[in-house]
SEFIMI-82710 format. One record per residue (C-alpha): residue number from 1; chain; x, y, z. Coordinates in pm, 1 decimal, decimal comma. Layout:
SEFIMI-82710
+-----+--------+----------+----------+----------+
: num : chaine :        u :        v :        w :
+-----+--------+----------+----------+----------+
: NUM :      A :        X :        Y :        Z :
...
+-----+--------+----------+----------+----------+
end
This chain:
SEFIMI-82710
+-----+--------+----------+----------+----------+
: num : chaine :        u :        v :        w :
+-----+--------+----------+----------+----------+
:   1 :      A :  -1578,1 :   1156,4 :   8902,4 :
:   2 :      A :  -1931,2 :   1072,8 :   9013,2 :
:   3 :      A :  -2176,4 :   1060,8 :   8725,8 :
:   4 :      A :  -2466,4 :   1306,7 :   8742,6 :
:   5 :      A :  -2806,8 :   1166,4 :   8837,6 :
:   6 :      A :  -3055,4 :   1241,1 :   8559,8 :
:   7 :      A :  -3434,3 :   1223,3 :   8593,8 :
:   8 :      A :  -3606,1 :   1157,4 :   8260,2 :
:   9 :      A :  -3977,4 :   1210,1 :   8199,3 :
:  10 :      A :  -4219,8 :   1316,1 :   7924,6 :
:  11 :      A :  -4587,4 :   1360,2 :   7837,5 :
:  12 :      A :  -4623,0 :   1124,5 :   7540,3 :
:  13 :      A :  -4595,9 :    818,0 :   7762,5 :
:  14 :      A :  -4310,4 :    594,6 :   7871,9 :
:  15 :      A :  -4310,6 :    385,8 :   7550,8 :
:  16 :      A :  -4295,5 :    683,3 :   7311,6 :
:  17 :      A :  -3996,9 :    685,9 :   7072,6 :
:  18 :      A :  -3905,7 :   1037,4 :   7188,1 :
:  19 :      A :  -3839,7 :    937,7 :   7547,2 :
:  20 :      A :  -3668,1 :    615,1 :   7440,1 :
:  21 :      A :  -3426,8 :    831,6 :   7237,3 :
:  22 :      A :  -3377,2 :   1072,7 :   7528,4 :
:  23 :      A :  -3297,9 :    785,1 :   7764,4 :
:  24 :      A :  -3033,2 :    650,4 :   7526,6 :
:  25 :      A :  -2865,9 :    993,1 :   7508,3 :
:  26 :      A :  -2874,9 :   1050,2 :   7884,2 :
:  27 :      A :  -2714,2 :    709,8 :   7948,0 :
:  28 :      A :  -2403,7 :    848,4 :   7776,5 :
:  29 :      A :  -2391,4 :   1134,5 :   8027,7 :
:  30 :      A :  -2485,8 :    992,8 :   8365,9 :
:  31 :      A :  -2696,2 :    766,2 :   8583,2 :
:  32 :      A :  -3056,6 :    764,8 :   8462,6 :
:  33 :      A :  -3385,3 :    724,1 :   8647,9 :
:  34 :      A :  -3705,2 :    726,9 :   8440,0 :
:  35 :      A :  -4048,1 :    816,2 :   8576,5 :
:  36 :      A :  -4299,8 :    883,7 :   8301,5 :
:  37 :      A :  -4674,1 :    852,4 :   8239,4 :
:  38 :      A :  -4806,6 :    506,1 :   8161,4 :
:  39 :      A :  -5020,9 :    656,0 :   7881,5 :
:  40 :      A :  -5017,2 :    976,8 :   7671,5 :
:  41 :      A :  -5067,4 :   1295,5 :   7874,9 :
:  42 :      A :  -5019,2 :   1562,9 :   7609,0 :
:  43 :      A :  -5155,0 :   1914,2 :   7672,5 :
:  44 :      A :  -5205,2 :   1843,6 :   8043,1 :
:  45 :      A :  -5016,6 :   2158,8 :   8136,3 :
:  46 :      A :  -4930,6 :   2175,5 :   8506,9 :
:  47 :      A :  -5215,3 :   1949,2 :   8616,8 :
:  48 :      A :  -5168,4 :   1728,2 :   8921,9 :
:  49 :      A :  -5374,2 :   1439,3 :   9054,6 :
:  50 :      A :  -5565,3 :   1527,0 :   9372,3 :
:  51 :      A :  -5896,3 :   1337,7 :   9349,5 :
:  52 :      A :  -5770,5 :    998,1 :   9234,6 :
:  53 :      A :  -5512,7 :    747,9 :   9350,2 :
:  54 :      A :  -5172,6 :    730,5 :   9183,3 :
:  55 :      A :  -5013,3 :    403,9 :   9077,7 :
:  56 :      A :  -4643,5 :    347,7 :   9018,7 :
:  57 :      A :  -4504,2 :     35,9 :   8854,9 :
:  58 :      A :  -4146,1 :    -54,6 :   8774,2 :
:  59 :      A :  -4121,3 :   -158,6 :   8410,1 :
:  60 :      A :  -3852,3 :   -314,0 :   8190,3 :
:  61 :      A :  -3897,0 :   -175,4 :   7839,9 :
:  62 :      A :  -3536,5 :   -190,0 :   7723,2 :
:  63 :      A :  -3284,6 :   -449,7 :   7829,4 :
:  64 :      A :  -3061,7 :   -218,8 :   8031,1 :
:  65 :      A :  -2973,9 :   -132,5 :   8389,5 :
:  66 :      A :  -3184,7 :    184,5 :   8382,9 :
:  67 :      A :  -3455,8 :    193,0 :   8649,2 :
:  68 :      A :  -3786,9 :    284,3 :   8488,6 :
:  69 :      A :  -4124,9 :    351,2 :   8647,3 :
:  70 :      A :  -4460,7 :    403,7 :   8479,4 :
:  71 :      A :  -4691,2 :    641,9 :   8664,7 :
:  72 :      A :  -5069,0 :    661,7 :   8623,6 :
:  73 :      A :  -5064,2 :   1039,2 :   8669,6 :
:  74 :      A :  -4962,9 :   1352,6 :   8482,1 :
:  75 :      A :  -4609,9 :   1461,1 :   8386,3 :
:  76 :      A :  -4597,4 :   1688,8 :   8692,6 :
:  77 :      A :  -4709,8 :   1397,5 :   8911,1 :
:  78 :      A :  -4418,0 :   1199,3 :   8769,0 :
:  79 :      A :  -4162,5 :   1459,3 :   8878,1 :
:  80 :      A :  -4316,2 :   1498,2 :   9221,9 :
:  81 :      A :  -4336,3 :   1125,4 :   9295,2 :
:  82 :      A :  -3989,1 :   1062,3 :   9151,2 :
:  83 :      A :  -3832,7 :   1307,2 :   9396,9 :
:  84 :      A :  -4039,4 :   1197,4 :   9696,8 :
:  85 :      A :  -4066,8 :    821,6 :   9653,7 :
:  86 :      A :  -3801,4 :    694,2 :   9413,9 :
:  87 :      A :  -3492,4 :    912,6 :   9423,1 :
:  88 :      A :  -3579,1 :   1058,1 :   9764,9 :
:  89 :      A :  -3345,0 :   1344,7 :   9681,3 :
:  90 :      A :  -3293,3 :   1603,4 :   9410,6 :
:  91 :      A :  -3138,7 :   1474,9 :   9085,8 :
:  92 :      A :  -2863,1 :   1679,3 :   8925,4 :
:  93 :      A :  -3086,8 :   1755,9 :   8628,6 :
:  94 :      A :  -3432,7 :   1674,0 :   8492,3 :
:  95 :      A :  -3488,8 :   1634,7 :   8118,8 :
:  96 :      A :  -3834,4 :   1604,8 :   7967,6 :
:  97 :      A :  -3926,5 :   1483,3 :   7618,1 :
:  98 :      A :  -3832,3 :   1445,4 :   7348,0 :
:  99 :      A :  -4182,2 :   1566,4 :   7266,5 :
: 100 :      A :  -4346,8 :   1467,4 :   6939,7 :
: 101 :      A :  -4440,6 :   1818,3 :   6817,7 :
: 102 :      A :  -4332,9 :   2177,0 :   6889,0 :
: 103 :      A :  -4372,6 :   2344,1 :   7227,6 :
: 104 :      A :  -4279,3 :   2688,7 :   7100,4 :
: 105 :      A :  -4448,9 :   3022,7 :   7170,5 :
: 106 :      A :  -4771,9 :   2996,2 :   7374,3 :
: 107 :      A :  -4772,9 :   2616,2 :   7342,8 :
: 108 :      A :  -4545,1 :   2619,3 :   7647,8 :
: 109 :      A :  -4851,5 :   2699,1 :   7861,6 :
: 110 :      A :  -5036,7 :   2382,4 :   7759,0 :
: 111 :      A :  -4738,3 :   2151,4 :   7736,2 :
: 112 :      A :  -4708,1 :   1858,8 :   7975,1 :
: 113 :      A :  -4347,8 :   1822,0 :   7860,0 :
: 114 :      A :  -4257,5 :   2172,9 :   7970,6 :
: 115 :      A :  -4469,4 :   2161,8 :   8284,9 :
: 116 :      A :  -4267,3 :   1862,6 :   8404,1 :
: 117 :      A :  -3949,5 :   2066,1 :   8351,2 :
: 118 :      A :  -4101,4 :   2367,8 :   8526,2 :
: 119 :      A :  -4201,5 :   2150,5 :   8822,9 :
: 120 :      A :  -3841,6 :   2032,5 :   8853,7 :
: 121 :      A :  -3725,4 :   2393,4 :   8834,5 :
: 122 :      A :  -3963,0 :   2488,3 :   9114,4 :
: 123 :      A :  -3784,6 :   2229,1 :   9327,8 :
: 124 :      A :  -3446,8 :   2386,5 :   9252,5 :
: 125 :      A :  -3344,0 :   2129,1 :   8990,6 :
: 126 :      A :  -3190,5 :   2241,5 :   8658,7 :
: 127 :      A :  -3437,7 :   2128,6 :   8392,6 :
: 128 :      A :  -3484,2 :   2117,9 :   8016,8 :
: 129 :      A :  -3782,3 :   2037,4 :   7796,6 :
: 130 :      A :  -3693,8 :   1903,4 :   7450,0 :
: 131 :      A :  -3937,6 :   1901,9 :   7156,5 :
: 132 :      A :  -3916,3 :   1811,7 :   6786,9 :
: 133 :      A :  -4148,8 :   1961,1 :   6527,1 :
: 134 :      A :  -4279,4 :   1622,7 :   6411,1 :
: 135 :      A :  -4601,0 :   1476,4 :   6554,3 :
: 136 :      A :  -4544,4 :   1137,4 :   6392,7 :
: 137 :      A :  -4497,3 :    839,8 :   6625,1 :
: 138 :      A :  -4221,3 :    734,8 :   6383,8 :
: 139 :      A :  -4042,5 :   1071,6 :   6397,4 :
: 140 :      A :  -3669,5 :   1062,9 :   6320,8 :
: 141 :      A :  -3475,5 :   1184,6 :   6625,8 :
: 142 :      A :  -3133,1 :   1090,8 :   6489,8 :
: 143 :      A :  -3046,7 :   1439,3 :   6348,7 :
: 144 :      A :  -3088,2 :   1610,0 :   6687,9 :
: 145 :      A :  -2915,3 :   1364,4 :   6921,9 :
: 146 :      A :  -2582,1 :   1545,0 :   6940,3 :
: 147 :      A :  -2754,5 :   1876,4 :   7014,8 :
: 148 :      A :  -2962,9 :   1725,5 :   7295,0 :
: 149 :      A :  -2642,5 :   1590,4 :   7446,7 :
: 150 :      A :  -2456,8 :   1920,5 :   7401,9 :
: 151 :      A :  -2729,3 :   2133,5 :   7561,3 :
: 152 :      A :  -2765,4 :   1891,4 :   7853,3 :
: 153 :      A :  -2390,1 :   1883,9 :   7917,9 :
: 154 :      A :  -2365,7 :   2263,8 :   7904,8 :
: 155 :      A :  -2653,8 :   2294,0 :   8151,1 :
: 156 :      A :  -2484,1 :   2051,6 :   8389,2 :
: 157 :      A :  -2158,2 :   2244,3 :   8355,3 :
: 158 :      A :  -2289,8 :   2597,3 :   8398,5 :
: 159 :      A :  -2618,0 :   2551,3 :   8583,1 :
: 160 :      A :  -2919,9 :   2777,5 :   8531,7 :
: 161 :      A :  -3030,2 :   3100,0 :   8699,5 :
: 162 :      A :  -3266,1 :   3046,9 :   8992,0 :
: 163 :      A :  -3624,4 :   3000,3 :   8877,1 :
: 164 :      A :  -3530,9 :   2936,9 :   8511,5 :
: 165 :      A :  -3568,5 :   2624,9 :   8296,1 :
: 166 :      A :  -3496,3 :   2576,4 :   7926,9 :
: 167 :      A :  -3749,5 :   2522,1 :   7649,2 :
: 168 :      A :  -3564,1 :   2367,6 :   7353,8 :
: 169 :      A :  -3732,6 :   2310,7 :   7016,9 :
: 170 :      A :  -3590,6 :   2145,7 :   6706,1 :
: 171 :      A :  -3712,5 :   2196,4 :   6350,3 :
: 172 :      A :  -3780,4 :   1882,4 :   6148,8 :
: 173 :      A :  -3461,9 :   1887,3 :   5938,5 :
: 174 :      A :  -3166,1 :   1666,9 :   5854,9 :
: 175 :      A :  -2858,2 :   1729,4 :   6069,6 :
: 176 :      A :  -2670,2 :   1894,9 :   5781,5 :
: 177 :      A :  -2963,4 :   2136,1 :   5733,7 :
: 178 :      A :  -2965,2 :   2258,1 :   6094,4 :
: 179 :      A :  -2797,7 :   2600,7 :   6102,9 :
: 180 :      A :  -2716,6 :   2604,2 :   6474,9 :
: 181 :      A :  -2862,8 :   2706,7 :   6809,0 :
: 182 :      A :  -3024,0 :   3041,6 :   6889,7 :
: 183 :      A :  -3116,4 :   3169,4 :   7235,1 :
: 184 :      A :  -3452,9 :   3334,0 :   7177,6 :
: 185 :      A :  -3754,4 :   3492,3 :   7336,3 :
: 186 :      A :  -4096,6 :   3332,6 :   7321,5 :
: 187 :      A :  -4291,0 :   3453,2 :   7018,0 :
: 188 :      A :  -4628,6 :   3621,8 :   7045,9 :
: 189 :      A :  -4807,1 :   3341,5 :   6861,9 :
: 190 :      A :  -5137,5 :   3186,3 :   6963,0 :
: 191 :      A :  -5406,4 :   2943,5 :   6855,0 :
: 192 :      A :  -5722,9 :   3071,9 :   6687,8 :
: 193 :      A :  -5950,3 :   2797,5 :   6810,3 :
: 194 :      A :  -6276,4 :   2651,2 :   6691,9 :
: 195 :      A :  -6492,5 :   2370,3 :   6824,2 :
: 196 :      A :  -6617,8 :   2138,8 :   6553,4 :
: 197 :      A :  -6972,7 :   2034,8 :   6648,8 :
: 198 :      A :  -7065,4 :   1677,6 :   6560,4 :
: 199 :      A :  -7338,7 :   1427,0 :   6643,6 :
: 200 :      A :  -7281,2 :   1073,0 :   6764,4 :
: 201 :      A :  -7487,0 :    770,0 :   6647,2 :
: 202 :      A :  -7724,5 :    822,3 :   6942,1 :
: 203 :      A :  -7804,0 :   1177,2 :   6832,4 :
: 204 :      A :  -7607,1 :   1346,8 :   7109,0 :
: 205 :      A :  -7390,5 :   1644,4 :   7019,6 :
: 206 :      A :  -7018,5 :   1643,2 :   7095,3 :
: 207 :      A :  -6731,6 :   1878,4 :   7018,6 :
: 208 :      A :  -6382,1 :   1835,8 :   6878,1 :
: 209 :      A :  -6126,1 :   2110,3 :   6933,5 :
: 210 :      A :  -5960,2 :   2238,7 :   6616,0 :
: 211 :      A :  -5769,1 :   2554,0 :   6537,0 :
: 212 :      A :  -5504,6 :   2743,1 :   6343,9 :
: 213 :      A :  -5172,3 :   2852,6 :   6490,7 :
: 214 :      A :  -5111,0 :   3220,2 :   6409,2 :
: 215 :      A :  -4780,0 :   3403,3 :   6459,7 :
: 216 :      A :  -4849,6 :   3769,1 :   6539,2 :
: 217 :      A :  -4480,6 :   3839,5 :   6602,0 :
: 218 :      A :  -4257,9 :   3980,1 :   6326,7 :
: 219 :      A :  -3941,1 :   3981,0 :   6537,5 :
: 220 :      A :  -3633,3 :   3789,6 :   6426,7 :
: 221 :      A :  -3530,2 :   3712,1 :   6783,8 :
: 222 :      A :  -3815,4 :   3467,9 :   6857,5 :
: 223 :      A :  -3839,3 :   3091,1 :   6875,2 :
: 224 :      A :  -4087,4 :   3085,6 :   6586,5 :
: 225 :      A :  -3847,8 :   3279,6 :   6361,8 :
: 226 :      A :  -3554,7 :   3056,7 :   6457,0 :
: 227 :      A :  -3745,6 :   2735,3 :   6386,8 :
: 228 :      A :  -3882,8 :   2864,4 :   6056,1 :
: 229 :      A :  -3529,7 :   2954,7 :   5949,0 :
: 230 :      A :  -3357,3 :   2627,4 :   6031,5 :
: 231 :      A :  -3228,3 :   2700,5 :   6382,1 :
: 232 :      A :  -3273,2 :   2518,2 :   6711,9 :
: 233 :      A :  -3448,6 :   2751,7 :   6956,4 :
: 234 :      A :  -3355,6 :   2775,9 :   7324,7 :
: 235 :      A :  -3590,4 :   2987,6 :   7534,7 :
: 236 :      A :  -3520,2 :   3047,1 :   7905,3 :
: 237 :      A :  -3856,6 :   3009,9 :   8079,5 :
: 238 :      A :  -3945,1 :   3129,5 :   8429,0 :
: 239 :      A :  -4225,2 :   3002,7 :   8647,1 :
: 240 :      A :  -4266,7 :   3340,1 :   8819,6 :
: 241 :      A :  -4569,8 :   3468,5 :   8624,3 :
: 242 :      A :  -4571,5 :   3811,7 :   8787,2 :
: 243 :      A :  -4619,7 :   4090,7 :   8531,6 :
: 244 :      A :  -4372,5 :   4327,2 :   8696,4 :
: 245 :      A :  -4420,6 :   4594,7 :   8430,4 :
: 246 :      A :  -4787,6 :   4627,4 :   8531,4 :
: 247 :      A :  -4730,6 :   4675,0 :   8904,1 :
: 248 :      A :  -4662,7 :   5048,9 :   8883,5 :
: 249 :      A :  -4987,2 :   5109,7 :   8694,1 :
: 250 :      A :  -5190,0 :   4897,3 :   8935,4 :
: 251 :      A :  -5049,6 :   5093,5 :   9226,5 :
: 252 :      A :  -5212,7 :   5409,3 :   9083,6 :
: 253 :      A :  -5558,6 :   5253,9 :   9118,2 :
: 254 :      A :  -5782,1 :   5349,3 :   9410,0 :
: 255 :      A :  -5742,9 :   5019,9 :   9588,2 :
+-----+--------+----------+----------+----------+
end
C-alpha cells in the first residue's frame, strides 16, 4: 500500500527538539516532507507574511532521506508555501509541533503551532497540533511518542469532520504516569496580563509582557482538568468562529 504523505511543521523552529522528535515518529508512518520556520515563531497565531519577501531553503539537519525546508515566514506561511510550491498537492495529513509548552484553553488562539494545523484544515487537510507541557529546550519527548503515533494513525484511518482539526496536549509525566487519553472541550481559562515597565541604559522606557494563567472553569470535561489529572487532552477545534447561539438574539435588534 502507498504510504501516506505527511507534512510536518511547527512554530519553535526547524531545529527544535520537538519537531525533530515528531519527524522521527512520522517516518515510521509514511513519507515525510518538512517545512518549518527557520527561527522561533511562537505566539504568532494565524499571522501571514504580506509586506516582506519569503525565503525558502532546503536544509539537511539529520542524515536521512526526508526533504526539509526552512522558511523565513510564520507557521501559517510554511503550510501555505508547502502546499503551493513544494508538494504542489494536498498531503494526506499535516502534523504540527511537538510544541515546547501547553496550547490548552485560550492559548490555542495565540499558538503558531495550532494555527499551522488550522491552516491545513482550512485547505481540507486532516491536521493535528501536538504540545507538551514543558517549555525547556531539553524537554523529554520519549514518554509521549507512542501516543503521538497512535493519534496520528487513528486520524489517518478515520479522518476528521469537515472544518475540524485536533489540539492535542500532553502533561509533563513519565509514560507509566499517563492515565490515558480524554476527548475534551476547551476550558474557559485565560491570561491575566501585565506589562512590566522597564528603562533601558539610554533612559528609554520599554515593556515586557508578563501574566498569570487563570482557570475559571470548574468542569471535569475540559482540557485543563484532564492535563492537571494526568490525562492527554484531545480537543476538536473548528476554524468557523461564528457564535451561532448569538444569532437569534442579534436578529431581534433593530438593524
